[in-house]
C-alpha positions as CSV (number, residue, x, y, z in Angstrom):
1,X,0.0,0.0,0.0
2,X,2.8,2.4,0.9
3,X,4.3,1.8,-2.6
4,X,1.0,2.5,-4.3
5,X,0.7,5.9,-2.4
6,X,4.3,6.8,-3.2
7,X,4.0,6.0,-6.9
8,X,0.7,7.9,-7.2
9,X,2.2,10.9,-5.4
10,X,5.1,11.0,-7.8
11,X,2.8,10.5,-10.7
12,X,0.3,13.3,-9.8
13,X,3.0,15.6,-8.6
14,X,4.7,15.4,-12.0
15,X,1.4,15.8,-13.8
16,X,0.7,18.9,-11.6
17,X,4.1,20.1,-12.7
18,X,3.0,20.2,-16.3
19,X,0.5,23.0,-15.6
20,X,3.3,25.5,-15.7
21,X,1.4,28.8,-16.2
22,X,-1.5,28.1,-14.0
23,X,0.3,26.4,-11.2
24,X,3.7,27.9,-11.3
25,X,5.4,24.6,-11.7
26,X,7.9,23.5,-14.3
27,X,6.7,20.8,-16.8
28,X,8.2,17.4,-16.2
29,X,7.0,14.0,-17.3
30,X,8.6,10.6,-16.5
31,X,5.4,8.5,-16.3
32,X,3.6,7.4,-19.5
33,X,0.0,8.5,-19.0
34,X,-1.2,6.3,-21.8
35,X,-0.2,3.2,-19.9
36,X,-1.6,4.3,-16.5
37,X,-5.4,4.3,-16.7
38,X,-5.8,0.6,-17.5
39,X,-6.3,-1.4,-14.3
40,X,-8.0,-1.3,-11.0
41,X,-4.6,-0.9,-9.4
42,X,-4.2,2.3,-11.4
43,X,-7.5,3.6,-10.1
44,X,-6.5,2.8,-6.5
45,X,-3.1,4.5,-7.0
46,X,-4.9,7.5,-8.5
47,X,-7.3,8.1,-5.7
48,X,-4.7,7.5,-3.0
49,X,-2.6,10.1,-4.8
50,X,-5.2,12.7,-4.5
51,X,-5.5,11.9,-0.8
52,X,-1.8,12.1,-0.4
53,X,-1.5,15.4,-2.1
54,X,-4.3,16.8,0.2
55,X,-2.4,15.7,3.3
56,X,0.8,17.1,1.9
57,X,-0.8,20.5,1.2
58,X,-2.1,20.8,4.8
59,X,1.1,19.7,6.4
60,X,3.6,21.6,4.2
61,X,5.4,24.2,6.4
62,X,2.9,23.3,9.2
63,X,0.5,25.4,7.1
64,X,-2.8,24.0,8.6
65,X,-1.9,25.3,12.0
66,X,-0.1,28.5,11.0
67,X,-3.1,29.5,8.9
68,X,-5.6,28.4,11.5
69,X,-4.0,28.7,15.0
70,X,-1.0,31.0,14.8
71,X,-2.4,33.9,12.8
72,X,-3.6,36.5,15.2
73,X,-4.4,33.7,17.7
74,X,-3.7,33.0,21.3
75,X,-0.2,31.5,20.8
76,X,3.1,33.4,21.2
77,X,6.5,32.4,19.8
78,X,9.6,32.7,22.0
79,X,12.2,32.9,19.2
80,X,10.9,32.3,15.7
81,X,10.6,35.7,14.0
82,X,8.6,34.3,11.1
83,X,5.9,33.0,13.4
84,X,5.9,36.3,15.3
85,X,5.2,38.0,12.0
86,X,2.2,35.8,11.3
87,X,0.9,36.3,14.8
88,X,1.0,40.1,14.1
89,X,-0.6,39.6,10.7
90,X,2.6,40.9,9.0
91,X,2.1,38.6,6.1
92,X,4.5,40.4,3.7
93,X,7.4,39.9,6.0
94,X,10.4,38.4,4.2
95,X,10.7,34.9,5.6
96,X,10.8,31.7,3.7
97,X,7.9,30.1,5.6
98,X,5.7,33.2,5.1
99,X,6.5,33.3,1.4
100,X,5.9,29.5,1.0
101,X,2.5,29.8,2.7
102,X,1.5,32.6,0.4
103,X,1.9,30.3,-2.6
104,X,-1.1,28.2,-3.6
105,X,0.8,25.8,-5.8
106,X,0.3,22.8,-3.5
107,X,-3.5,23.2,-3.5
108,X,-3.6,23.4,-7.3
109,X,-1.6,20.2,-7.4
110,X,-4.7,18.6,-5.7
111,X,-7.0,20.3,-8.1
112,X,-5.0,19.1,-11.2
113,X,-4.6,15.6,-9.9
114,X,-8.4,15.5,-9.2
115,X,-9.2,16.9,-12.7
116,X,-7.0,14.3,-14.4
117,X,-8.6,11.5,-12.3
118,X,-12.1,12.6,-13.2
119,X,-11.2,12.8,-16.9
120,X,-9.4,9.5,-17.2
121,X,-11.0,7.1,-14.6
122,X,-13.6,5.9,-17.1
123,X,-10.8,4.3,-19.1
124,X,-10.1,2.0,-16.2
125,X,-13.8,1.1,-16.2
126,X,-13.6,0.4,-19.9
127,X,-10.4,-1.7,-19.7
128,X,-10.7,-3.7,-16.5
129,X,-13.9,-5.7,-15.7
130,X,-12.8,-5.9,-12.0
131,X,-13.4,-2.2,-11.7
132,X,-17.2,-2.2,-11.4
133,X,-19.5,0.8,-11.8
134,X,-20.1,1.2,-8.0
135,X,-16.4,1.3,-7.3
136,X,-16.0,4.0,-9.9
137,X,-19.0,6.0,-8.6
138,X,-17.7,6.0,-5.0
139,X,-14.2,6.9,-6.2
140,X,-15.5,9.8,-8.3
141,X,-17.5,11.1,-5.3
142,X,-14.4,11.1,-3.1
143,X,-12.3,12.9,-5.7
144,X,-15.0,15.5,-6.4
145,X,-15.2,16.1,-2.6
146,X,-11.4,16.5,-2.3
147,X,-11.2,18.9,-5.2
148,X,-14.1,21.0,-3.6
149,X,-12.3,20.8,-0.3
150,X,-9.1,22.2,-1.9
151,X,-11.1,25.1,-3.3
152,X,-12.8,25.8,0.0
153,X,-9.5,25.8,1.7
154,X,-8.0,28.2,-0.9
155,X,-11.0,30.6,-0.8
156,X,-10.8,30.9,3.0
157,X,-7.1,31.8,2.7
158,X,-6.9,33.9,-0.5
159,X,-10.4,34.9,-1.3
160,X,-10.7,35.1,-5.1
161,X,-8.5,32.4,-6.8
162,X,-8.3,31.0,-10.4
163,X,-11.0,28.4,-11.0
164,X,-9.9,25.3,-13.0
165,X,-12.0,22.2,-13.5
166,X,-10.2,20.7,-16.5
167,X,-6.7,19.5,-16.9
168,X,-6.7,20.5,-20.6
169,X,-4.1,17.8,-21.2
170,X,-1.7,19.5,-18.8
171,X,-1.4,22.7,-20.9
172,X,-3.2,25.7,-19.3
173,X,-3.3,29.3,-20.3
174,X,-2.8,31.9,-17.6
175,X,-6.0,32.2,-15.7
176,X,-7.4,35.3,-13.8
177,X,-9.0,35.1,-10.4
178,X,-12.6,34.1,-10.2
179,X,-15.1,35.4,-7.6
180,X,-14.6,33.4,-4.4
181,X,-18.3,33.5,-3.7
182,X,-19.1,31.8,-7.0
183,X,-16.4,29.2,-6.2
184,X,-18.0,28.4,-2.9
185,X,-21.3,27.8,-4.7
186,X,-19.5,25.2,-6.8
187,X,-17.9,23.8,-3.7
188,X,-21.3,23.4,-2.0
189,X,-22.8,21.8,-5.1
190,X,-19.9,19.3,-5.5
191,X,-19.9,18.3,-1.8
192,X,-23.6,17.8,-1.8
193,X,-23.4,15.7,-4.9
194,X,-20.6,13.6,-3.4
195,X,-22.6,13.2,-0.1
196,X,-25.4,11.6,-2.0
197,X,-23.1,8.8,-3.3
198,X,-20.7,8.3,-0.5
199,X,-21.3,5.4,2.1
200,X,-21.4,5.8,5.8
201,X,-18.5,3.4,6.0
202,X,-16.4,1.2,3.7
203,X,-16.3,-2.5,3.5
204,X,-19.2,-3.0,5.9
205,X,-22.0,-3.9,3.5
206,X,-23.2,-0.3,3.1
207,X,-25.9,-0.2,0.4
208,X,-23.9,2.5,-1.4
209,X,-20.6,0.6,-1.2
210,X,-21.4,-3.2,-1.0
211,X,-18.6,-5.7,-0.7
212,X,-14.9,-5.0,0.2
213,X,-13.6,-1.7,-1.1
214,X,-10.5,-2.6,-3.1
215,X,-10.5,-6.0,-1.5
216,X,-9.6,-4.6,1.9
217,X,-11.6,-5.0,5.2
218,X,-13.2,-2.1,7.0
219,X,-10.2,-1.8,9.5
220,X,-8.1,-0.6,6.6
221,X,-10.4,2.2,5.7
222,X,-11.9,3.3,9.0
223,X,-11.3,7.0,9.3
224,X,-9.0,7.1,6.3
225,X,-11.5,8.0,3.6
226,X,-14.2,10.6,3.0
227,X,-17.6,9.3,4.0
228,X,-21.2,10.6,3.9
229,X,-20.8,12.2,7.4
230,X,-17.5,13.8,6.3
231,X,-19.2,15.5,3.4
232,X,-22.2,16.8,5.4
233,X,-19.8,18.0,8.1
234,X,-17.7,20.0,5.6
235,X,-20.9,21.3,3.9
236,X,-21.8,22.8,7.3
237,X,-18.4,24.6,7.4
238,X,-18.8,25.9,3.9
239,X,-22.2,27.2,4.6
240,X,-21.0,28.8,7.9
241,X,-18.2,30.6,6.0
242,X,-20.8,31.9,3.5
243,X,-23.1,33.0,6.4
244,X,-25.8,30.6,5.3
245,X,-26.8,29.6,8.8
246,X,-30.1,28.0,7.7
247,X,-28.0,25.6,5.6
248,X,-25.7,25.0,8.5
249,X,-28.7,24.0,10.6
250,X,-29.8,21.5,8.0
251,X,-26.3,19.9,7.5
252,X,-25.5,19.7,11.2
253,X,-28.8,18.2,11.9
254,X,-28.1,15.5,9.4
255,X,-24.8,14.8,11.1
256,X,-26.3,14.8,14.6
257,X,-29.1,12.5,13.5
258,X,-26.9,10.0,11.7
259,X,-23.4,10.0,13.2
260,X,-23.8,6.6,14.8
261,X,-24.4,5.1,11.4
262,X,-20.8,6.1,10.6
263,X,-19.5,4.5,13.9
264,X,-18.8,8.0,15.1
265,X,-19.0,9.2,18.7
266,X,-18.0,11.9,21.2
267,X,-14.6,11.6,23.0
268,X,-14.3,11.9,26.7
269,X,-11.5,14.3,27.8
270,X,-9.0,11.6,28.6
271,X,-9.3,9.9,25.2
272,X,-9.2,13.2,23.4
273,X,-5.9,14.1,24.9
274,X,-4.0,10.8,25.6
275,X,-1.1,9.8,23.3
276,X,-2.9,7.0,21.7
277,X,-6.3,8.7,21.8
278,X,-8.4,10.5,19.2
279,X,-5.5,12.0,17.2
280,X,-3.6,8.7,17.0
281,X,-3.8,6.6,13.8
282,X,-7.0,6.8,11.9
283,X,-10.4,6.6,13.6
284,X,-14.0,7.0,12.4
285,X,-14.6,9.7,15.1
286,X,-12.1,12.0,13.3
287,X,-14.9,12.4,10.7
288,X,-12.4,14.0,8.3
289,X,-8.7,13.5,9.0
290,X,-5.5,13.0,7.1
291,X,-3.2,10.6,9.0
292,X,0.5,10.1,9.5
293,X,0.1,6.4,10.3
294,X,2.9,4.9,12.3
295,X,2.1,1.4,11.0
296,X,2.5,2.8,7.4
297,X,5.9,4.3,8.3
298,X,4.4,7.8,7.9
299,X,5.7,9.4,11.1
300,X,7.6,12.6,10.6
301,X,9.6,15.3,12.5
302,X,7.5,18.1,11.0
303,X,4.1,18.7,9.5
304,X,2.3,18.0,12.7
305,X,1.1,20.4,15.5
306,X,3.5,18.7,17.9
307,X,6.5,20.0,16.0
308,X,5.4,23.5,16.8
309,X,4.0,23.1,20.4
310,X,6.0,20.4,22.2
311,X,9.2,20.8,24.1
312,X,10.7,19.8,27.5
313,X,9.5,18.2,29.7
314,X,7.2,16.5,27.1
315,X,9.8,15.8,24.4
316,X,13.5,16.3,24.0
317,X,13.4,19.8,22.6
318,X,14.6,22.9,24.5
319,X,11.9,25.4,23.5
320,X,8.6,25.2,21.8
321,X,8.1,27.2,18.5
322,X,4.7,28.4,19.9
323,X,3.3,28.4,23.4
324,X,0.4,29.9,25.4
325,X,1.4,32.6,27.8
326,X,0.0,32.3,31.3
327,X,-2.1,35.4,30.8
328,X,-3.7,33.7,27.7
329,X,-4.3,30.5,29.6
330,X,-6.0,32.2,32.5
331,X,-8.1,34.3,30.1
332,X,-9.2,31.3,28.1
333,X,-9.7,28.7,30.9
334,X,-11.7,30.7,33.4
335,X,-14.3,28.2,34.6
336,X,-13.7,25.7,37.4
337,X,-13.9,22.0,36.9
338,X,-12.9,22.2,33.2
339,X,-11.3,18.8,32.6
340,X,-9.2,20.2,29.8
341,X,-7.4,22.7,32.0
342,X,-8.2,24.6,35.2
343,X,-6.4,26.1,38.1
344,X,-7.5,26.7,41.7
345,X,-7.4,30.0,43.5
346,X,-3.8,29.5,44.5
347,X,-2.7,29.1,40.9
348,X,-2.1,25.3,41.0
349,X,-3.4,23.4,38.0
350,X,-5.9,20.7,38.6
351,X,-5.6,19.2,35.1
352,X,-2.7,19.1,32.7
353,X,-4.4,17.5,29.8
354,X,-4.1,20.6,27.6
355,X,-1.2,22.3,29.3
356,X,2.0,20.9,30.8
357,X,4.7,22.8,32.7
358,X,2.3,25.6,33.6
359,X,4.6,26.8,36.3
360,X,7.6,27.0,33.9
361,X,8.7,29.9,31.8
362,X,7.0,28.3,28.7
363,X,3.8,26.4,29.4
364,X,3.6,23.6,26.9
365,X,0.4,23.0,24.9
366,X,0.2,19.3,25.1
367,X,-3.3,18.4,24.1
368,X,-2.0,16.7,21.0
369,X,1.1,14.6,21.7
370,X,1.3,11.5,19.5
371,X,5.0,10.5,19.6
372,X,6.0,7.4,17.6
373,X,3.3,4.7,17.9
374,X,1.5,6.5,20.7
375,X,3.1,4.6,23.6
376,X,6.8,3.8,23.2
377,X,9.5,6.4,24.0
378,X,7.1,9.3,24.6
379,X,9.9,11.9,24.5
380,X,11.4,11.2,21.1
381,X,10.4,13.9,18.5
382,X,9.0,11.8,15.7
383,X,5.2,12.4,15.4
384,X,2.3,10.4,13.9
385,X,-0.8,12.4,14.8
386,X,-3.6,12.8,12.3
387,X,-4.6,16.2,10.9
388,X,-8.2,16.2,12.1
389,X,-10.1,18.7,10.0
390,X,-13.4,18.1,11.8
391,X,-15.0,15.9,14.5
392,X,-18.3,15.5,16.2
393,X,-17.6,18.1,18.9
394,X,-16.8,20.6,16.3
395,X,-20.0,20.0,14.4
396,X,-22.1,20.1,17.6
397,X,-20.7,23.5,18.4
398,X,-21.1,24.7,14.8
399,X,-24.8,23.7,15.2
400,X,-25.0,25.7,18.4
401,X,-23.6,28.7,16.5
402,X,-26.0,28.4,13.7
403,X,-29.1,28.0,15.9
404,X,-28.0,31.0,18.0
405,X,-27.7,33.2,14.9
406,X,-31.1,32.0,13.7
407,X,-32.6,32.9,17.1
408,X,-33.4,29.3,18.1
409,X,-32.0,29.8,21.5
410,X,-33.3,26.6,23.2
411,X,-31.7,24.4,20.5
412,X,-28.4,26.3,20.6
413,X,-28.1,25.9,24.4
414,X,-28.9,22.2,24.1
415,X,-26.1,21.7,21.6
416,X,-23.7,23.8,23.6
417,X,-24.5,21.8,26.7
418,X,-23.7,18.5,25.0
419,X,-20.1,19.7,25.0
420,X,-20.2,21.2,28.4
421,X,-21.5,17.9,29.8
422,X,-18.4,16.2,28.4
423,X,-15.9,18.7,29.8
424,X,-17.3,20.2,33.1
425,X,-17.9,18.7,36.5
426,X,-16.2,15.5,35.5
427,X,-14.1,12.9,37.2
428,X,-10.4,12.1,36.4
429,X,-11.2,10.4,33.1
430,X,-13.3,13.2,31.7
431,X,-16.7,11.6,32.2
432,X,-19.7,13.1,34.1
433,X,-19.5,12.0,37.7
434,X,-22.5,9.9,38.7
435,X,-25.0,11.9,40.6
436,X,-23.2,15.2,39.8
437,X,-25.0,17.9,37.8
438,X,-22.8,19.1,35.0
439,X,-22.0,22.7,34.6
440,X,-24.7,23.8,32.1
441,X,-24.7,27.1,30.3
442,X,-25.8,29.9,32.5
443,X,-26.0,33.4,30.9
444,X,-25.3,35.2,34.2
445,X,-22.0,33.3,34.6
446,X,-21.0,32.6,31.0
447,X,-22.3,35.7,29.2
448,X,-24.2,36.1,26.0
449,X,-24.9,32.8,24.2
450,X,-23.0,33.4,21.0
451,X,-20.0,34.5,23.0
452,X,-20.2,31.4,25.2
453,X,-20.4,29.2,22.1
454,X,-17.3,30.7,20.5
455,X,-15.4,30.6,23.8
456,X,-16.3,26.9,24.0
457,X,-15.0,26.4,20.4
458,X,-11.8,28.1,21.3
459,X,-11.2,25.7,24.2
460,X,-12.4,22.5,22.6
461,X,-10.7,23.0,19.2
462,X,-7.5,24.6,20.3
463,X,-4.6,23.3,18.1
464,X,-6.9,21.9,15.4
465,X,-6.5,24.8,12.9
466,X,-9.9,26.4,13.6
467,X,-9.3,29.5,15.6
468,X,-8.6,32.0,12.8
469,X,-11.7,31.0,10.8
470,X,-13.8,31.1,14.0
471,X,-12.6,34.7,14.7
472,X,-13.7,35.7,11.2
473,X,-17.1,34.3,11.6
474,X,-17.5,35.7,15.1
475,X,-16.7,39.2,14.0
476,X,-19.0,38.9,11.0
477,X,-21.7,38.2,13.5
478,X,-20.8,40.6,16.3
479,X,-18.8,43.4,14.6
480,X,-17.3,44.1,18.1
481,X,-13.6,44.6,17.3
482,X,-13.0,47.7,15.2
483,X,-9.6,46.6,14.1
484,X,-10.8,43.1,13.0
485,X,-13.9,44.6,11.3
486,X,-11.5,46.8,9.3
487,X,-9.7,43.7,8.2
488,X,-13.0,42.2,7.1
489,X,-14.0,45.3,5.2
490,X,-10.7,45.8,3.5
491,X,-9.8,42.2,2.5
492,X,-7.2,41.9,5.3
493,X,-8.5,38.5,6.4
494,X,-6.9,37.0,3.3
495,X,-3.3,36.1,2.7
496,X,-1.2,37.9,0.1
497,X,-0.4,36.0,-3.1
498,X,3.2,35.0,-3.4
499,X,5.3,37.3,-5.7
500,X,6.5,34.2,-7.6
501,X,2.9,33.4,-8.6
502,X,2.2,37.0,-9.6
503,X,5.4,37.1,-11.7
504,X,4.4,33.9,-13.5
505,X,0.9,35.0,-14.3
506,X,0.3,38.6,-15.5
507,X,-3.5,38.1,-15.3
508,X,-3.3,38.0,-11.5
509,X,-3.3,41.0,-9.2
510,X,-2.3,41.1,-5.6
511,X,-5.1,41.0,-3.0
512,X,-6.1,44.6,-2.4
513,X,-5.2,44.8,1.3
514,X,-1.6,43.8,0.5
515,X,-0.9,46.0,-2.5
């Protein structure tokens, strides 16, 4: 399997390289395309390649977390000037990491690989009787979703971007930017179409995917592939970014009504934060995740949140690249009996699941800490955590957000309290203590409902690449921070486009805020 993924990554990376003008990559071919789209093995390699390119795009230069958690977030950096620039929103600062993250090339590699797959996969169906129609339908649905996901990711980062839905045999003319709003309509349509075809799980006799998927048992695919619940969950995020909260309500209700059909569940606090817990390996409850699987020899020293956040005494590294200051920690974790982190009146922590070394100079954010195989040599800095894009707790709080905006207060509080019941007034394994009333939402103590929901999202999803996008949505709703509202109004929420991309394509213009 590892060989298939490696070959497909090489193949599609080289095909992406042919799109010189659109993607800013030099044209290179070493694989004979005419001999590729013939067998079911080619189909499997092709789809795994699109997954691999998606994971690579998120992990490159730790982009998923720098975009989502570091930019104008709660983290500080002790020594890295490039990360300090991102924290301050100085995104034209001359640092290699900032420049690399301004370049959309790796996301267009996903788009191009997906376009080629969608154009050529019928050839496998024509040439190999083993590749049945249902197999192709499910494969196409996954690839359509992944292409839409790549566009959603780009629109959130850059706003308007070039819109390409054809490989055109690897020879593209320079393309101008298209309206990001129109692209999101395409994204929503594609994800919805994919959701109709995708199964709840693979290789379990689902009516939409009968039999064994690529002759593998369900244990091979659990949590590794896009499923129906994955698609509806991301549809909720797309709709929330568009401000379509009625749609968010519909999509999140589908997830809440059907998540058990996908073998998905909530995570108690201990499982969420232990080394071999939710973020280890591939699990159905990740809903949508891209794994660095230890058993597949995928562990790495970078491209994981741990490479930014962990240091002594958790791993053998002197200083973290980013950390939470004590003022930030106290400001975020204000409520008592929070199983994620809380301190008593004397300043002594009662939980270290999220924060280790609180009394030290640099408190260590240790919520996600998957070293090696999740158990052996827990201080050695090779990481195998999954990039979890969304999970059930996220969707539950997104539903609370939508219902609050729509004025459905009772439903919003009920959704918020599902999470609070998991995290407050709990015993030492993060479960509600028998006979103990959990700490339900109380406006007198927790403030306005929408504020409480976003604070809960900040705590629950910390380190999962969500915070920046949450701040954007919150300020669109509340308009309470004049500086942030100015960013919204002037296009400052988007990243600048890399100068190398602008130089390659004269039809592009720099995003207005960064001119």
